[in-house]
N, C-alpha and C positions, 0 to 999 in steps of 0.2 A: 660533437660533445654531448653527452647525455644530460638532458635538462629535465628534472622531474616536474618542474612547473609547467612546461609545455606539454608533457605527457598527461598531467592531470587535467589541463585545460582541454586538450584534444579529446580525452576520454569523456569528459563531461559533455562536450558539444556533440559527440557521436551519439551519446545516450539521449540527449535532448532532441536531436533531429530525427532519430529513428523511431518508428512506431513500434509499440510493444508487441511481444508474442502473446502476452497474457490477454485472454478474453477474445482475441481475434478469431480463434477457432469457434468459440461459442457465438461470436458475432456473425460469422458466415452462415451458421445454421439458423440464426434468428432473422436476419434481414437480407438474405441472399436475393430475394425477389424485390428488394427495395434499395437499389444501389444509389449512392449519392451522385446526382447528376443535375444538369440544368433542367431536366424534365420533372424533377422531384419537387413537390410543392414546398413553398417556403415555410408552411405551418407544421412541418414534420421535423422530428429529430431522431437520428439513428444512433446506435451505440458507437459507431465509428466516429461520428461527429462529436459525441459527448467525450470520448477518449481524447480526441484531438484538442478540444477546448481545454480539457484538464491538463494535457501536456504543455499547452501554451500559456495557461493563465493560473494554474493552481499555485497558491502562495507558498506552499511548502517546497515546490519544485523551483519556482522562480527565485527563491532565496539562495539556492546553492551557488550560483555564479558569484555572489558576493562573498560567500565563505571561501571560495577558491581564490578570489582576489586577496582576501585576508591572509591566506596561507602563502600566497606568492610573496606578499610583503614580508611575512615572517621568515620565509626562506632567504630573501635578500638580506634581511637583518642578520640571520644566522651566518651568512657567508662573509660578513665583514670582520676583518682582522683588527686587533687593537691599534689605535692611532699612535703616531709618533708624538712623544711628549717633549716639550721644551721647558727647561727650568733655569731660572736666574737666581743666583745666590749672591747677596751683597754683604760684605763684611767691612771692617774698619778700613783696611787698605787694599782689599781684594774684591774683585768681581768675577763671578764664574758663570758661564753659560754652558749648559749641558743639554744635549739631545739624547733622549732615551727611548728605547723600544721594548715593549713587553713581548717576550717570546712564549707563545702558548705551548705548553707541554701536554702530553697525553692525548694528542689528536682531538683537541676540544672543538676546533672548527668543523672537522669531519663529523664529530659526534652530533654537533648542533644541526648541521644540514641533513644528516641521516635521520635524526629524530623528526625534523620538519617534513622530510619526504615520506616518512612512515605515517605522519598525520594526514598528508595528502592522499595516500593510498587508503587510509581508513575512511576519509571523507568520501572518496569516490565509491567505495564499497557501501557506505551508508546511503549515499544518494541512490544507488541501484535498488537497494531494498525499499527506500522511501518511494521511489517511482513505482515499483511493483505494488506496494501497499496502497498508494493513492489510486492507481488505475484499477486495482481490484475493488476498492471501495466504490469508485465510480460505477463499475459494472454491477456491483451488488445493489446499489441504489437504483440503477436503471432497471434491473430485473424486478425489484420490489415495485417499481412504478408500473411495469408491464403487468404484474400480477394484480395490482389494484384496478388497472384498466380492464383486465379480463374479468375480474369479479364484478365490475360494473355492467359489462355486457351480459354476464351470466344472470345477475340480479334483474336486469332489464327484461330478459327473456322470462324469468320467473314472474315478474310483475304482470307481463302480458298474459301468461298462463292463468294467473290468479284472477285477472280481470275477466277473462273468458269464462273461467269456472264460476265466478260470482254471478255472471249473467245467467248461466245455467241454473244455479241454485235459486236465484230470485224467481226465475220462471217456474221452477218446480214448487217453490213456496207459494206462489200465487195460485197454483193448481191444487194446493193442499197436499202435495205428495211428501213434503218435508216440513219440519218445524222451522219457525222463524229463527230459532237458535242457530240453525245451520247457516243462515244468512249472516248472522252476527259473527259467527266463528270465521267465516271466510273474509268478511269485511275487516275484522281485526288482523288477520294474517296479511291482507293487502296493505293495511295502514302500517304495519310493522315493516313490511318490505320497502315501502316508500320512505319510511324514516331511515332505514338502513342505507338506502340509496343516497339520501342526502348526506349521511355521515361519510359514505365512500367518496362523494364529491369533495368533501372537506379534506379527507386523508390524501386524495390525489393531489390537491393543491399543496398540502404540506410536503409531500414526497417530491413534488417538482421543485419546491424551494430547497429541499435537502440535496437534490441532484445538482441544481445550478450553483449551490454553495461550493461545489468541488472546483469551480473555476472563478468564482467571485467577480463577476462582471455585471453591472446593473443592466446593461443592454441585453446580455445573455439571460439574465434573470427574468427580465420582462418577456423576452422571446420564449423562454422555456415555459413560462406560465400559460402562454397562448398556444404552445405547440402540442401536437399529439405525438406520442412516442411510438415509433415503428418497431415492430418485432412480434414474435410469437413464441410462447413458451411450450406450445403443444408439440412442435417439431424438435425433438431432443437431438443434441449433437451426436455425431458418430465418433464413438470412443474406441480405442484399441481394446482387444480382448484381454481377459484377465492375465494371461501369461505374458503378453506384450507389455501391459501396464506394470506388472511386477518387475519385468526386466528394466523398464525405464527408471523405476524407482531405485533399483539396485545399482544402476550405472553411476559411478563417480559421485558419491556424496560430497567429495572435496570440491566439486564444481558448483554446488548449490550456492545461491547468493548469501544465504544466512551463514553457511559454513565459511565462505570466503571472507565475510565480514568479521567472523570470529578470528580467522587467521590474521587479518589486518590488525585487530586489536592485540593479538599475541605479539606480533612483530613490533607494534608500537610500545608494548611493555618491555620488550627486549631492548629497544633503542633508548627507552627511558633509563634503564639500568646502565647502559653504556655511557649515556650522557652524564649521569650523576657520578659515575666512576671517573670519567675524564675531568669533570669539574673538581674532583678531589685532589688532582695533581696540582702542585704549586707551579706558578709561572716564573720564568727567569727574566729579570729586567737588566738589560745591558744599556750602558750610557757612554757617550763620548762627548767631551766638552773642552773648553778653553778657559784658562784662568789668567787674569791680568792683575799684576801687583803694581799699585800706584806708586809705592815708595821706591821700588827698584826699577820700575818700568819693564820688568821681565814678564814674559808670557810662558805658560806651561800647558801641556796637554793633560787632560783628566780622563781617566777611564774608570767607570763604575760598573759594578755587578752586584745584584741583590736577589735574594729569594727568601720567601717566608720559611721559617723553621717549623714545619708541621711535624711534631713528633707523633701525633695521632691524626688520622684522616679527618679533616674538618667537615667533610661531607658524609660521614659514616651513617648518620641518621637517615638522610635522604636515600642513600644507597640501600640500606636495609628496607626502607619503605618500598622502594622500586622493586627490589627482589621479591618482596611479599606479593606485590601486584603482579609480577611476572609469574610466580607460582600459581596464583589464582587464575590468571589468564590461561595458563596451560591446562589447568583442571577444567575450566569452562570450555576449552576447545575439545577436550575429550568427551565432556558431557554433551556438547552440542551435536556431535556425531550420533550419539544414541538417541537424543531427543528428536532429531530430524527423522531418523529411521522409524521410531515409534509413531510419530505424527503422520508420516506419509502412509504407513500401513493402516492407521486408524481412518484416515480420510478415504483411502481406497476401499476399505471394508464398508464404510458408511455409504459411499457412492454406489457400491454394488447393491446394497440393501434398498436404497432409495429407487434405483432403477427397476429393481424387481417389484417394489411396491407400486410404482406408477404403472408398470405393465399389468399387474394384477387388477388394479382399479379400472384401467382403460379396457382391458380385454375380457374381464370376468364380472366384476362387481357392477360396473355401470350398465352393461347390457341386461343383467338380471334385474337391476332396479328399474330400468326403463320398461322392461316387460311387465314388472309388477305394477308400475304406474298405469300402463295402458289397460291391463286387466281390471285394476281397481276402478278406474274411471268408467269403464264399460259396465262394471257391476253396480257402481253407484247410480248410473242412469237407469238401471233396471230395478233399483230399489233393494239390491242385495247387500250393499255396504253403506255405512254411515259416512257423513262428511268428514269426520275425524280420521277415518281410515283412508279416505282420499287424500286429505292434507298430509297425513303421515307418509303416504307413498310419494307425494311430491317432495316432501322433506328428504326422503331417502336419496332421491336423485340429486337434489340440490346439494346436500351435504357431501355426497361422493364427488361431485364435480368440484366442490370447494377443496376437498382432500386432494384431488388430482392437481389442482393449481398449486397448493402448498407443497406437494411432493415435487413438482416440477421446479419450483423456486429453490427447494433444498438441493436438487440435483445440480442446478447451475451454480449454486453457492459452493458446493463441494468441489466442483470442477475448478472454480476460481481459486479456492484454497490450494488445490493440488498444483495448479499452474503457477500460483504465487510462490510456493516453496521451490518448485522445480525451476522456475524462471524461464519456462518455455511452454509452448502450446502442446497439448496432448490430443487435440481434436483434429480429426481429418477434415480436409476440405470436402464440401458436399456440393 
């Protein structure tokens, strides 16, 4: 026999126990060289581990089994038929005992259980979307933390370069080749870099807290604070070509999680109308009893039948309200299809632009800036350039490397958004 409660429970357990498609393609490109194993140091955290912790302990996800239990109880309640009624009537010389039963008309019981089943389907679709949202947010916070760690490494390298440059400038200042102002300029730049490094340390700590908040465990929070985050933003994931990606986007919008959720809402609105219409039908009450007359000692059989005389539907207001909600839900369903199509194409175009920008920075701009820095440094030692020109060349390289990090983070973010809407991975295993 079909049991929607068991179907909802099994569906939820399958979703809870299965690892998500979302982000695992990007995970493979980030940490393929750092697989989770006994040989991996305890002081490291991978994206896969972060996602597993989120699945197991995120409060939004762990709340759903309780919602399922509530709906199971509501289904059981909806399946209950009216109870048999016993009525005793005492008069001067008579006593009457009547047993009556309310007969539900208009398929009320079926309407109640169907409405509850629709609520279960809506809850399961909502859970799937929440799971995708939570896992995507975990991945976003993870990549932001990776970016901060990479910025620390980049800034640490810059500080080393500035320290070596300061030694050169001080030596030249002692020889009278440059002014003391050049020394002060480089000292100021080094001090600012050290200050920025301290700020980055603070931001890393904050971002670790933000990441561990996705699974809300004090032990995990303490562990994340001490952990290093494994991964690399420089190795971008392998994506399908433009034509293949366009085909993926066009395939079956009806199967997208957001669209399925809107369908579940529409069906719930339909069942709400049916339930209110069923409740507008009056019930028939049938009774059978026995009457005893004390004066004569006679007993007689009593049969009763009653039904409310509803000349107008007493539920017409609720029916009209439910029908308005039904029309709204149908309109939103049509709108959702167009919204998803527009959003998917927007993300696809943005992703293509970010990939092109990262490629241009990495293959064209950074090599040119590095060549400029090398030439400027050599010219400064020969007295042809000022220290400001040297510092400016250093800034060109540093700023481009920062731009590359930001572009890489935006690429992973766009991939996450695309996978979140599609409900599947678009990244090939590498």
